[in-house]
Backbone as numpy.savetxt, mean C-alpha at the origin, in Angstrom:
# Nx Ny Nz CAx CAy CAz Cx Cy Cz
19.05 -11.69 8.46 18.60 -10.65 8.63 19.35 -9.10 8.53
18.54 -8.14 7.76 19.10 -6.74 7.69 19.39 -6.22 9.14
20.00 -5.62 9.42 20.42 -4.71 10.72 20.26 -2.88 10.20
20.04 -2.19 10.62 20.16 -0.60 10.64 21.89 -0.44 10.36
22.88 -1.08 11.34 23.86 -0.89 11.41 24.56 -1.17 9.86
23.78 -2.45 9.08 24.00 -2.50 7.45 23.94 -2.05 6.70
22.70 -1.56 7.52 22.33 -0.80 6.09 23.02 0.81 6.18
23.38 1.38 7.33 24.53 2.65 7.54 25.56 1.90 6.81
26.44 0.96 6.79 27.44 0.94 5.98 27.27 0.27 4.38
25.95 -0.06 3.82 25.41 0.25 2.56 25.35 1.25 2.06
24.85 2.17 2.99 24.33 3.49 2.67 25.93 4.60 2.43
26.67 4.42 3.32 28.38 4.64 2.83 28.95 4.19 1.81
28.83 2.99 1.69 29.57 2.43 0.71 29.43 2.31 -0.59
27.78 2.41 -0.99 27.26 2.04 -2.13 26.45 3.13 -2.56
25.23 3.65 -1.96 24.17 4.62 -2.11 24.66 5.81 -1.97
25.81 5.83 -1.48 26.31 7.75 -1.45 26.46 8.29 -2.28
27.05 7.70 -3.49 27.86 8.23 -5.06 25.94 8.14 -5.87
25.30 7.17 -5.00 24.28 7.13 -6.74 22.98 8.76 -5.98
23.18 8.51 -4.95 22.59 9.52 -4.20 23.65 11.08 -4.47
24.72 11.21 -4.69 25.06 12.49 -5.43 25.00 13.30 -6.34
25.07 11.56 -7.38 24.31 12.19 -8.74 22.14 12.38 -8.81
22.20 12.21 -8.15 20.76 12.30 -7.87 20.17 13.32 -7.41
21.25 13.93 -6.14 20.93 15.40 -5.74 21.24 16.39 -6.85
22.10 16.30 -7.98 22.49 17.00 -8.77 20.96 17.48 -9.77
20.85 15.81 -10.22 19.63 15.85 -11.07 18.05 16.53 -10.35
17.91 16.01 -8.64 16.84 16.98 -8.13 16.87 18.05 -8.00
18.19 18.60 -8.10 17.92 20.28 -8.23 17.82 21.01 -9.49
18.40 19.87 -10.33 17.91 20.76 -11.90 16.60 20.56 -12.06
15.71 19.38 -11.73 14.76 19.30 -11.74 13.93 20.45 -11.36
14.16 20.95 -10.27 12.97 21.65 -9.00 13.49 22.95 -10.01
14.85 23.50 -10.40 14.81 24.57 -11.00 13.96 24.52 -12.02
13.99 23.55 -12.88 13.24 23.52 -14.20 11.26 24.05 -13.91
10.89 22.90 -12.95 9.84 23.33 -12.03 9.55 24.80 -12.05
10.40 25.41 -10.88 10.06 26.60 -10.88 9.97 27.57 -11.87
10.68 27.06 -13.22 10.95 28.25 -14.28 10.18 28.07 -15.12
8.72 27.30 -15.00 8.42 26.71 -15.69 6.78 26.83 -15.01
6.69 26.64 -14.36 5.44 26.70 -13.24 5.03 28.58 -12.50
6.40 29.22 -12.55 6.05 30.22 -11.60 5.26 31.14 -13.03
5.94 31.25 -14.04 4.76 32.14 -14.93 3.59 31.40 -15.09
3.40 30.26 -15.05 2.32 29.70 -15.70 0.97 30.38 -14.11
1.60 29.68 -13.34 0.73 30.59 -12.24 0.52 31.93 -11.99
1.50 33.14 -12.38 0.81 34.74 -12.77 -0.02 34.10 -13.65
0.13 33.54 -14.57 -1.17 33.84 -16.05 -2.47 33.18 -15.44
-2.15 32.27 -14.41 -3.23 31.89 -14.29 -3.92 32.92 -13.36
-2.99 33.32 -12.50 -3.50 34.44 -11.35 -4.15 35.55 -12.02
-3.59 35.71 -13.34 -4.62 37.26 -14.17 -5.88 36.66 -14.70
-5.85 35.34 -15.24 -6.84 34.91 -15.77 -8.14 34.85 -14.58
-7.59 34.47 -13.24 -8.58 34.16 -12.45 -9.15 35.79 -12.22
-8.44 36.98 -11.57 -8.74 38.22 -11.75 -10.09 38.46 -12.52
-9.53 38.10 -14.05 -10.70 38.38 -14.95 -11.60 38.01 -15.27
-11.91 36.74 -14.42 -13.00 35.94 -14.35 -13.65 35.80 -13.30
-13.15 37.21 -12.47 -13.73 36.84 -11.12 -14.99 37.38 -11.34
-15.49 38.54 -11.78 -17.05 39.39 -11.79 -17.84 38.39 -12.63
-17.64 37.07 -13.33 -17.88 36.83 -14.14 -18.98 35.41 -13.56
-18.80 35.28 -12.36 -19.70 34.65 -11.29 -19.04 33.39 -10.99
-19.28 32.56 -9.75 -18.38 31.70 -9.11 -18.39 30.38 -10.18
-19.36 30.03 -10.86 -19.09 29.06 -11.57 -18.33 29.05 -12.56
-17.84 30.11 -13.13 -16.51 30.61 -14.06 -15.41 30.35 -13.44
-15.58 30.81 -12.20 -14.50 30.70 -11.77 -13.84 29.76 -11.44
-15.03 28.40 -10.42 -14.67 27.06 -10.71 -13.69 26.77 -11.34
-14.84 26.54 -12.48 -14.01 26.18 -13.72 -12.67 26.15 -14.17
-12.41 27.62 -13.89 -10.74 27.76 -13.94 -9.91 27.48 -13.26
-10.70 27.40 -12.27 -9.54 26.30 -10.88 -9.40 25.21 -11.40
-10.05 24.68 -11.03 -10.36 23.13 -11.52 -9.48 22.62 -12.63
-9.76 23.86 -13.90 -8.70 23.30 -15.17 -7.13 23.91 -14.51
-7.04 24.88 -13.62 -5.62 24.91 -13.40 -5.10 24.47 -12.93
-5.41 23.86 -11.88 -5.49 22.40 -10.77 -4.93 21.78 -11.16
-5.56 20.96 -12.48 -5.26 19.67 -13.45 -4.42 19.94 -14.45
-4.08 21.19 -14.91 -2.72 21.42 -15.58 -1.83 21.68 -15.36
-1.35 22.01 -14.10 -0.32 22.16 -13.00 -0.04 21.13 -12.39
-0.65 19.76 -12.33 -1.17 18.61 -11.65 0.10 17.75 -12.83
-0.69 17.81 -13.86 0.20 17.57 -15.18 1.21 17.94 -15.91
1.91 18.96 -15.87 3.16 19.63 -15.74 4.04 19.10 -15.18
3.64 19.10 -13.86 4.33 18.94 -12.77 5.08 16.97 -12.73
3.91 16.33 -13.42 4.06 14.94 -13.47 5.21 15.26 -14.49
4.92 15.74 -15.64 5.55 15.83 -16.96 7.13 16.38 -16.04
7.47 17.06 -15.40 8.64 17.34 -15.60 9.34 16.77 -14.31
8.88 15.66 -13.48 9.36 15.40 -12.51 9.39 13.84 -13.09
9.05 13.35 -14.18 8.62 12.03 -13.90 10.28 11.27 -14.47
11.27 11.88 -15.39 12.16 11.15 -15.54 13.35 11.37 -14.13
12.97 12.68 -13.22 13.70 12.21 -12.07 13.45 10.97 -11.24
12.07 10.62 -11.19 11.26 10.00 -9.96 11.48 8.54 -10.65
12.07 8.07 -11.96 12.03 7.04 -12.81 13.60 6.58 -12.74
14.78 7.80 -12.40 15.70 7.26 -12.33 15.86 7.00 -10.71
15.40 7.66 -9.90 15.68 7.84 -8.84 15.15 6.01 -8.44
13.44 5.49 -8.95 13.54 4.12 -8.03 14.86 2.86 -8.65
14.99 3.17 -10.01 16.00 2.41 -10.77 16.84 2.54 -10.03
17.25 3.04 -9.66 19.17 3.37 -8.88 19.01 3.26 -7.72
17.98 3.94 -6.93 17.74 3.80 -5.44 17.44 2.56 -4.73
15.74 2.69 -5.05 14.65 1.90 -4.73 15.18 0.13 -4.87
15.47 -0.02 -6.70 16.34 -1.24 -6.67 17.16 -1.93 -6.29
18.38 -0.92 -5.93 19.45 -1.57 -4.76 19.19 -1.62 -3.54
18.15 -0.75 -2.61 17.71 -1.13 -1.21 16.54 -2.51 -1.47
15.96 -2.71 -2.10 15.48 -4.11 -2.42 16.49 -5.48 -2.51
17.10 -5.43 -3.43 18.17 -6.23 -3.56 19.16 -6.51 -2.30
19.39 -5.33 -1.68 19.93 -5.39 -0.58 19.39 -5.80 0.79
17.90 -5.95 0.89 17.06 -6.34 1.61 17.14 -8.54 1.51
17.18 -8.60 0.33 17.72 -9.98 -0.02 17.80 -9.85 -1.50
18.61 -10.53 -1.82 19.01 -10.63 -3.47 17.61 -11.22 -4.08
16.98 -12.41 -3.79 16.20 -13.34 -4.31 15.24 -12.35 -4.52
14.78 -10.96 -4.33 13.55 -10.23 -4.54 13.96 -9.38 -5.87
12.80 -9.29 -6.93 13.27 -8.43 -7.71 11.94 -7.16 -8.01
12.51 -6.47 -8.39 11.79 -4.96 -8.26 11.18 -4.34 -9.21
10.16 -3.88 -9.92 9.55 -3.11 -10.82 8.97 -1.93 -10.30
9.37 -0.88 -10.57 8.69 0.44 -10.31 7.09 0.49 -11.13
7.03 0.11 -12.24 5.85 0.41 -13.06 4.40 -0.74 -12.90
4.94 -2.10 -12.32 4.25 -3.18 -12.16 3.23 -3.15 -10.86
2.31 -3.97 -10.38 1.68 -3.97 -9.65 0.94 -5.54 -9.47
0.06 -5.57 -8.41 -0.37 -6.86 -7.89 -1.95 -6.12 -8.94
-2.09 -7.74 -9.76 -3.01 -7.59 -10.42 -4.56 -7.40 -9.60
-5.28 -6.85 -10.46 -7.01 -6.58 -10.23 -7.29 -7.74 -9.90
-7.24 -8.60 -10.63 -7.74 -9.89 -10.29 -7.52 -10.75 -9.13
-6.15 -10.65 -8.88 -5.69 -10.73 -7.01 -6.49 -9.99 -6.44
-6.01 -8.85 -6.59 -6.89 -8.08 -5.43 -8.45 -8.14 -5.43
-9.49 -9.10 -6.09 -10.73 -8.98 -5.82 -10.93 -10.53 -5.15
-9.92 -11.16 -5.80 -10.16 -13.03 -5.56 -9.37 -12.83 -4.06
-8.87 -12.04 -3.54 -8.77 -11.74 -1.87 -9.57 -11.92 -1.43
-11.23 -11.68 -1.59 -12.63 -11.58 -0.89 -12.30 -10.18 0.09
-11.20 -10.04 0.52 -11.33 -8.55 1.26 -12.36 -7.55 0.99
-12.59 -6.75 -0.10 -13.75 -5.89 -0.57 -14.17 -6.30 -1.71
-15.19 -6.37 -1.36 -16.51 -6.40 -1.86 -17.07 -5.73 -3.25
-16.57 -4.25 -3.55 -16.96 -3.68 -4.33 -15.53 -3.97 -5.78
-16.00 -4.12 -6.28 -14.97 -4.43 -7.38 -14.55 -2.57 -8.44
-13.14 -2.45 -8.28 -12.73 -1.09 -8.86 -13.33 -0.86 -10.05
-13.42 0.75 -10.31 -13.37 1.17 -11.80 -12.53 2.04 -12.04
-11.69 2.00 -11.20 -10.05 2.32 -11.37 -9.43 1.91 -10.43
-8.35 1.43 -10.81 -6.84 0.70 -10.30 -5.95 0.77 -10.95
-5.04 1.46 -10.02 -3.67 1.39 -10.57 -2.61 1.16 -9.04
-1.59 0.96 -9.62 -0.43 0.88 -8.53 1.03 0.85 -9.26
1.58 0.35 -8.21 3.33 0.38 -8.83 3.92 0.09 -7.51
5.26 -0.09 -7.96 6.35 -0.56 -6.71 6.41 -1.60 -6.56
6.06 -2.87 -7.61 6.22 -4.51 -7.05 7.14 -4.99 -7.03
7.05 -5.64 -6.18 8.10 -6.72 -5.65 7.66 -7.75 -5.69
8.86 -9.14 -5.74 8.07 -10.59 -6.02 9.40 -10.87 -5.77
9.35 -12.48 -5.32 10.45 -13.32 -4.81 10.38 -14.79 -3.88
11.27 -15.28 -3.54 11.19 -16.32 -2.58 11.70 -16.47 -2.00
11.61 -16.29 -0.38 12.02 -15.77 0.93 12.07 -17.37 1.57
13.26 -17.80 1.50 13.48 -19.18 1.87 12.63 -20.01 1.26
11.41 -20.60 1.56 9.85 -21.65 1.06 9.41 -20.82 0.98
8.75 -19.38 0.89 7.85 -18.57 0.60 7.91 -17.92 -0.56
6.97 -18.05 -1.32 6.81 -17.15 -2.18 5.78 -15.91 -2.35
6.38 -14.90 -2.42 5.64 -13.54 -1.97 5.73 -12.24 -3.16
4.79 -11.53 -3.01 4.29 -10.18 -4.24 4.08 -9.09 -3.41
4.13 -7.81 -3.59 3.20 -7.11 -2.87 3.57 -5.73 -3.86
2.84 -4.53 -3.57 3.00 -3.49 -4.55 2.48 -2.38 -3.69
2.06 -1.01 -4.02 1.07 -0.22 -3.60 0.12 -0.52 -4.66
-0.81 -0.08 -4.20 -2.20 -0.38 -4.69 -3.20 0.62 -4.60
-3.89 1.43 -5.66 -4.90 2.90 -5.19 -6.10 2.24 -5.93
-6.89 1.79 -5.57 -8.35 0.80 -5.96 -9.40 1.94 -5.70
-10.25 2.53 -6.61 -11.52 3.51 -6.32 -12.76 2.97 -6.99
-13.70 3.60 -6.43 -14.87 2.94 -7.54 -15.78 4.39 -8.15
-16.59 4.32 -8.93 -17.03 5.59 -9.38 -18.31 6.00 -9.28
-18.86 7.26 -9.05 -20.53 7.56 -8.80 -20.45 8.56 -9.70
-21.80 8.59 -9.88 -22.36 10.23 -10.81 -23.25 10.58 -10.23
-23.26 12.05 -10.11 -24.50 12.67 -9.16 -25.76 13.01 -10.44
-26.56 13.62 -10.04 -27.82 14.19 -10.71 -27.53 14.55 -11.95
-26.53 15.13 -12.37 -25.98 15.53 -13.33 -25.09 14.84 -14.33
-24.80 13.72 -14.21 -23.87 12.78 -14.75 -22.57 13.02 -14.10
-22.11 14.06 -13.54 -20.95 14.18 -12.89 -19.70 12.82 -12.92
-19.26 12.57 -12.80 -18.35 11.60 -12.20 -17.47 12.22 -11.02
-17.61 11.02 -9.56 -16.32 11.15 -8.54 -16.06 9.87 -8.42
-14.94 9.60 -7.96 -13.95 8.48 -7.69 -14.16 8.73 -5.81
-14.32 7.42 -5.39 -14.07 7.47 -4.17 -13.03 5.95 -3.78
-12.21 5.90 -2.77 -11.43 5.26 -2.47 -11.82 3.77 -1.37
-11.65 2.66 -2.51 -11.79 1.52 -1.89 -10.69 1.12 -1.17
-9.61 1.22 -1.42 -8.06 1.16 -1.12 -7.45 1.54 -1.53
-6.34 2.15 -0.20 -4.92 2.83 -0.56 -4.01 2.53 0.37
-2.74 1.62 -0.64 -1.94 0.91 0.54 -0.98 -0.06 0.11
-0.59 -0.93 0.71 0.22 -1.82 0.72 -0.52 -3.28 0.36
-0.48 -4.04 -0.90 -1.33 -5.43 -1.06 -0.35 -6.62 -1.04
-0.24 -7.57 -0.21 0.76 -8.32 0.02 -0.12 -9.60 -0.19
0.66 -10.56 -0.92 0.19 -12.16 -1.36 1.72 -13.20 -0.72
0.89 -13.97 -0.39 2.39 -15.10 -0.14 1.42 -16.62 -0.33
2.15 -17.44 -0.64 1.88 -19.02 -0.35 2.37 -19.20 1.05
0.47 -19.66 1.64 0.55 -20.10 2.63 1.29 -21.24 3.43
1.58 -21.63 4.74 2.26 -22.66 5.26 1.17 -23.66 5.62
-0.39 -24.03 5.73 -0.77 -24.99 5.50 -2.03 -25.26 3.81
-2.01 -26.05 3.79 -3.09 -26.48 2.98 -4.28 -25.81 3.46
-5.44 -25.35 2.22 -6.96 -25.60 2.99 -7.20 -24.78 1.16
-8.73 -25.26 1.50 -9.90 -24.82 0.26 -10.09 -23.71 0.01
-10.98 -23.74 1.47 -12.00 -22.56 1.71 -11.52 -21.50 1.43
-12.38 -20.36 2.84 -11.76 -18.76 2.29 -12.45 -18.32 3.88
-11.05 -17.55 4.88 -11.37 -17.40 5.69 -10.75 -15.71 6.04
-11.68 -14.58 5.75 -11.34 -13.43 6.19 -10.89 -12.98 7.27
-9.89 -12.35 7.75 -10.01 -11.22 8.83 -9.87 -9.93 9.01
-11.17 -9.41 8.88 -10.67 -7.99 8.72 -11.05 -7.18 10.08
-10.99 -5.70 9.95 -10.91 -4.90 10.90 -12.00 -5.12 11.92
-12.27 -4.73 13.07 -13.66 -5.22 14.01 -14.31 -3.83 13.86
-14.99 -2.90 13.20 -15.09 -1.28 13.32 -16.64 -1.24 14.03
-17.49 -2.79 13.75 -18.59 -2.69 14.86 -18.67 -3.15 16.34
-17.23 -3.63 16.60 -17.12 -4.17 17.81 -16.36 -2.44 18.82
-15.47 -2.12 18.13 -15.31 -0.81 18.92 -15.92 0.46 18.71
-17.37 0.47 17.62 -18.49 1.18 17.72 -19.62 0.98 18.37
-19.79 -0.45 18.54 -21.18 -0.42 19.43 -20.66 -1.40 20.41
-19.58 -1.94 20.92 -19.37 -2.72 22.26 -19.82 -4.40 22.11
-20.56 -3.83 23.02 -21.61 -5.86 23.25 -22.85 -5.91 22.10
-23.11 -4.77 21.18 -23.31 -5.21 19.66 -22.86 -5.62 18.67
-21.86 -5.37 18.88 -20.92 -5.89 17.99 -21.06 -7.22 17.40
-20.62 -7.98 17.85 -20.89 -9.69 17.49 -22.51 -9.88 17.04
-23.50 -8.91 17.45 -24.79 -9.19 16.57 -24.68 -9.01 15.56
-24.08 -7.70 15.44 -24.28 -6.86 13.77 -22.96 -7.54 12.88
-21.97 -7.83 13.42 -21.14 -9.08 12.66 -22.32 -9.88 12.32
-22.67 -10.87 12.92 -23.41 -11.87 12.60 -24.56 -11.57 11.12
-24.93 -10.37 11.29 -25.83 -10.11 10.19 -25.54 -9.78 8.58
-23.92 -9.25 8.89 -23.25 -9.17 7.58 -23.38 -10.03 6.51
-24.76 -10.03 5.91 -25.28 -10.97 4.77 -23.95 -11.24 3.72
-23.20 -10.25 3.60 -22.11 -10.01 2.40 -21.21 -10.53 2.42
-21.40 -11.53 4.04 -19.81 -12.12 3.93 -20.27 -13.56 4.38
-19.05 -14.72 4.35 -19.40 -15.87 4.92 -19.64 -15.65 6.29
-19.86 -16.86 6.70 -20.50 -17.03 8.23 -19.40 -16.60 9.13
-19.73 -15.74 10.30 -19.45 -15.02 11.23 -18.62 -16.22 11.66
-17.33 -16.47 12.14 -16.49 -17.46 13.25 -15.76 -16.86 14.24
-16.47 -17.95 15.16 -15.83 -17.31 17.26 -14.96 -18.03 17.25
-13.75 -17.36 17.91 -12.58 -17.63 18.24 -12.59 -17.60 19.49
-11.39 -18.52 20.45 -11.95 -18.17 21.73 -9.99 -17.25 22.41
-10.16 -15.98 21.70 -9.26 -15.11 21.79 -9.73 -13.94 21.82
-9.88 -13.69 23.16 -10.33 -12.05 23.09 -9.73 -11.21 22.82
-8.56 -11.15 23.31 -7.31 -10.04 22.47 -7.70 -9.96 21.02
-7.42 -11.10 20.54 -7.39 -10.82 18.76 -9.16 -10.36 18.30
-10.26 -11.02 19.22 -11.38 -10.75 18.77 -11.99 -9.17 18.92
-10.56 -8.47 20.23 -11.13 -6.86 20.22 -10.86 -6.12 18.94
-9.53 -7.13 17.88 -9.38 -6.03 16.92 -9.88 -6.20 15.52
-10.17 -7.69 15.62 -10.71 -8.58 14.41 -11.73 -9.08 14.28
-12.61 -9.05 13.36 -13.78 -9.78 13.10 -13.48 -11.40 12.10
-13.96 -12.33 12.43 -13.88 -13.23 11.26 -14.56 -14.19 10.69
-14.96 -14.29 9.41 -15.68 -14.72 8.66 -15.28 -15.98 8.01
-15.61 -16.94 7.66 -15.30 -18.18 6.84 -16.33 -18.84 5.79
-15.38 -19.67 5.46 -16.86 -20.98 4.52 -16.41 -21.98 5.55
-15.80 -22.40 6.52 -15.50 -23.42 7.26 -14.89 -23.05 8.20
-15.70 -23.47 8.96 -15.84 -23.30 10.96 -14.81 -24.03 11.22
-14.23 -25.05 10.96 -13.34 -26.13 11.30 -11.73 -25.80 10.31
-12.14 -25.28 9.35 -10.78 -25.02 8.61 -10.49 -23.28 9.28
-11.27 -22.70 9.45 -10.66 -21.36 10.18 -9.86 -21.65 11.13
-10.46 -22.77 12.15 -9.68 -22.52 13.38 -8.61 -23.35 13.08
-8.07 -24.14 12.16 -6.97 -25.04 11.34 -6.12 -24.01 11.05
-6.51 -22.89 10.44 -5.62 -21.72 10.32 -5.25 -20.72 11.27
-6.60 -20.33 11.86 -5.85 -19.47 12.42 -5.76 -19.99 14.10
-4.28 -20.84 14.41 -4.18 -21.40 15.73 -3.93 -20.05 16.47
-4.00 -20.43 17.78 -3.43 -19.43 18.89 -2.16 -18.54 18.32
-1.12 -19.18 18.02 -0.12 -18.38 17.63 -0.23 -17.66 16.35
-0.49 -18.12 15.63 -0.76 -16.93 14.68 -1.51 -15.97 14.75
-2.59 -16.35 15.71 -2.97 -15.06 16.16 -2.65 -13.87 16.76
-1.62 -14.38 17.94 -0.56 -13.59 18.38 0.15 -12.84 17.45
0.53 -13.46 16.57 1.41 -12.98 15.60 1.00 -11.86 14.66
-0.48 -12.05 14.30 -1.14 -10.88 13.68 -1.68 -10.25 14.80
-1.70 -10.37 15.98 -1.84 -9.00 17.03 -0.51 -8.07 16.74
0.85 -9.00 17.08 1.74 -8.32 17.32 2.48 -7.27 15.47
1.91 -8.05 14.28 2.11 -7.28 13.28 0.94 -6.26 13.55
0.20 -6.26 13.84 -0.82 -5.21 13.66 -0.20 -3.77 14.85
-0.05 -4.36 15.84 0.77 -3.71 16.74 1.76 -3.00 15.84
3.11 -3.61 15.25 4.54 -3.00 14.71 4.23 -2.12 13.54
2.92 -2.85 12.73 2.64 -1.53 11.87 1.96 -0.33 11.80
1.11 -0.62 12.78 0.51 0.64 13.23 -0.63 1.08 12.20
-1.19 0.03 11.37 -1.88 0.47 10.20 -2.96 -0.47 10.37
-4.09 0.00 9.47 -5.37 -0.74 9.25 -5.24 -2.06 8.41
-5.14 -2.87 9.25 -5.04 -4.59 8.83 -6.11 -5.17 8.20
-6.31 -6.13 7.19 -7.34 -6.54 7.13 -6.25 -8.18 5.96
-6.72 -9.29 6.40 -6.09 -10.65 5.98 -7.17 -11.35 5.23
-6.84 -12.03 4.34 -7.85 -13.31 3.87 -7.01 -14.47 3.64
-6.96 -16.19 3.46 -6.48 -16.62 3.12 -7.58 -17.53 2.25
-6.80 -17.55 1.26 -7.98 -18.41 0.05 -7.10 -19.26 -0.66
-7.59 -20.57 -0.79 -6.96 -21.22 -1.72 -5.56 -21.29 -1.42
-5.08 -21.37 -0.30 -3.84 -21.78 0.48 -2.86 -20.24 0.26
-3.25 -19.90 -0.25 -2.77 -18.59 -0.34 -3.02 -17.49 1.07
-2.70 -16.52 1.08 -2.51 -15.02 2.29 -2.56 -13.91 1.52
-3.29 -13.19 1.38 -3.89 -11.71 1.07 -3.58 -11.23 2.48
-2.75 -10.40 2.55 -3.07 -8.32 3.34 -3.09 -7.40 2.85
-3.92 -6.52 3.13 -3.87 -5.45 2.58 -3.66 -4.36 4.18
-2.68 -3.47 4.06 -2.30 -2.75 4.92 -2.31 -1.23 4.74
-3.66 -0.71 5.16 -3.72 1.06 4.63 -2.76 1.50 4.88
-2.53 2.62 3.98 -1.93 3.71 3.95 -2.15 5.01 3.35
-1.32 6.38 3.83 -1.82 7.22 3.62 -0.55 8.02 2.50
0.28 7.67 2.16 1.33 8.17 1.55 1.65 7.21 0.24
2.33 8.17 -0.41 3.06 7.30 -1.53 4.23 6.46 -0.96
4.67 5.70 -0.45 6.15 4.85 -0.07 7.07 5.06 -0.25
7.32 4.94 -1.85 8.67 4.71 -2.00 9.25 5.88 -3.03
8.47 6.94 -2.92 8.86 8.21 -3.63 9.99 9.10 -3.27
10.81 9.43 -4.50 11.67 10.60 -4.20 11.45 11.98 -3.69
11.82 12.13 -2.69 11.41 14.32 -2.39 12.13 15.10 -3.29
11.37 15.68 -3.68 11.91 17.06 -4.85 12.30 18.22 -3.84
11.73 18.55 -2.90 11.83 20.17 -2.28 13.05 19.77 -1.01
13.52 18.82 -0.91 14.50 18.59 0.27 15.00 17.20 -0.12
16.72 17.70 0.31 18.04 16.97 -0.04 17.78 15.75 0.07
18.43 14.65 -1.09 18.09 13.27 -0.57 19.46 12.56 -0.33
20.94 13.89 0.52 21.80 13.19 0.93 21.53 13.25 2.37
20.81 12.04 3.09 20.33 12.03 4.35 19.89 10.83 4.93
20.78 10.20 5.41 20.20 8.95 5.48 19.30 8.53 5.85
18.53 8.96 6.99 17.11 8.86 7.81 16.42 8.70 6.49
16.42 9.40 5.18 15.54 8.96 4.50 15.38 7.88 3.79
16.89 7.48 3.20 16.93 6.39 3.14 16.57 5.37 4.00
16.70 5.10 5.34 16.33 3.99 6.38 14.96 4.25 6.28
13.96 5.30 5.95 12.36 5.40 6.23 11.91 4.53 4.67
12.55 3.87 3.48 12.38 3.46 2.57 12.74 1.89 2.74
14.08 2.21 3.66 14.53 0.72 4.01 13.36 0.00 4.93
12.69 0.19 5.58 11.61 0.32 6.68 10.60 -0.03 6.14
9.81 0.64 5.19 8.72 0.33 4.32 8.95 -0.59 3.52
9.56 -1.05 2.99 10.30 -2.19 1.99 10.04 -3.51 3.46
10.87 -3.09 4.48 10.94 -4.72 4.91 10.16 -4.77 5.92
8.80 -3.70 5.95 7.61 -4.44 7.20 7.12 -5.30 6.17
6.75 -5.03 4.59 6.19 -5.99 3.79 7.28 -7.25 4.08
8.39 -7.12 3.46 9.04 -8.84 3.18 9.02 -9.43 4.68
9.23 -8.86 5.65 9.28 -9.02 7.24 7.87 -9.96 7.77
6.79 -9.68 6.55 5.73 -10.22 7.25 5.75 -11.85 6.64
6.77 -11.94 6.36 7.16 -13.76 6.02 7.72 -14.30 7.63
8.38 -13.35 7.80 8.75 -14.13 9.66 7.83 -13.84 10.30
7.21 -12.52 10.50 6.30 -12.09 11.78 5.38 -13.11 11.91
5.05 -13.52 10.39 3.83 -14.74 10.49 4.31 -16.24 10.67
5.10 -16.39 10.25 6.04 -17.46 10.21 5.93 -18.33 9.36
5.78 -17.66 8.01 5.29 -18.42 7.01 6.14 -19.92 6.16
7.27 -19.77 6.66 8.53 -20.63 6.34 8.57 -21.55 6.70
7.69 -21.99 7.91 7.40 -23.20 9.06 6.87 -24.31 8.23
6.72 -25.28 7.42 5.76 -26.16 6.52 5.32 -26.87 7.57
3.86 -27.03 7.22 2.85 -27.98 8.31 2.51 -29.12 7.18
3.20 -30.28 7.93 3.04 -31.66 6.96 2.75 -31.93 6.06
1.59 -31.62 4.91 2.22 -32.00 3.27 2.56 -30.77 2.84
2.21 -29.11 3.23 2.76 -28.36 2.36 4.37 -28.37 2.51
4.45 -28.24 0.87 5.97 -28.32 0.65 6.59 -26.83 0.09
């Protein structure tokens, strides 16, 4: 297992040279952004001033178009810098964590796998992702990426809006036990909101399989479990695994949902940030920045060890 001391050595001996080159590229990119966007902002301000007496609808339309144009131009101007950073720095950090892992900045977990997990009831209308990692850690195949899944609604005037189904890290691994059914471990929002009525509300959730009652008060304080097979769910969720899931929840400090489907483990970790994006407005020459990328990646990679997935059970090879 790589330590922070190992990372510091890797930073000093390997990454710092790449970061110095990228720091120059960052400064050039930032200068270009200012050179293009500042005059554009001035033009937009003049246009908004001109339309300020034309009514609020016209002004809102100008603001929306302006934001879209600024975002598009910013993305185009920074695309090369972001791509080079990920191909160089993130790629090397992934290989440093484990040489059996591969990284692709543009790929992501497929929407079919996302839905196959059974964690999310609504199929996304807009689905995208990035920062895909896959490989074999000892006996366990894993893959994960950032995912942003959204559904579409329209108002009475036909205008589209998109709403988040999930935004965060989506992880898949082959599990260390064979099973054929489906077991879902979901955040227990009903228990938190309604206390004693929580279990009754959970049992009425007709969109999910049968509610599974487990003999672990600490686990059931945080999670509601649904499954197609009561016996199989208890076979999967051993006492030790439930404790490991609770420990991982505490370690990650993120909203956590899991499912066990056809001998595979799916984990959805909700996050509020793009995890592996480079800085533009602050220097790259900072070890704590590299440590942050390292810890974000390790959070996913360490699931194998945290949940003891390499311990093969009976017929599972």
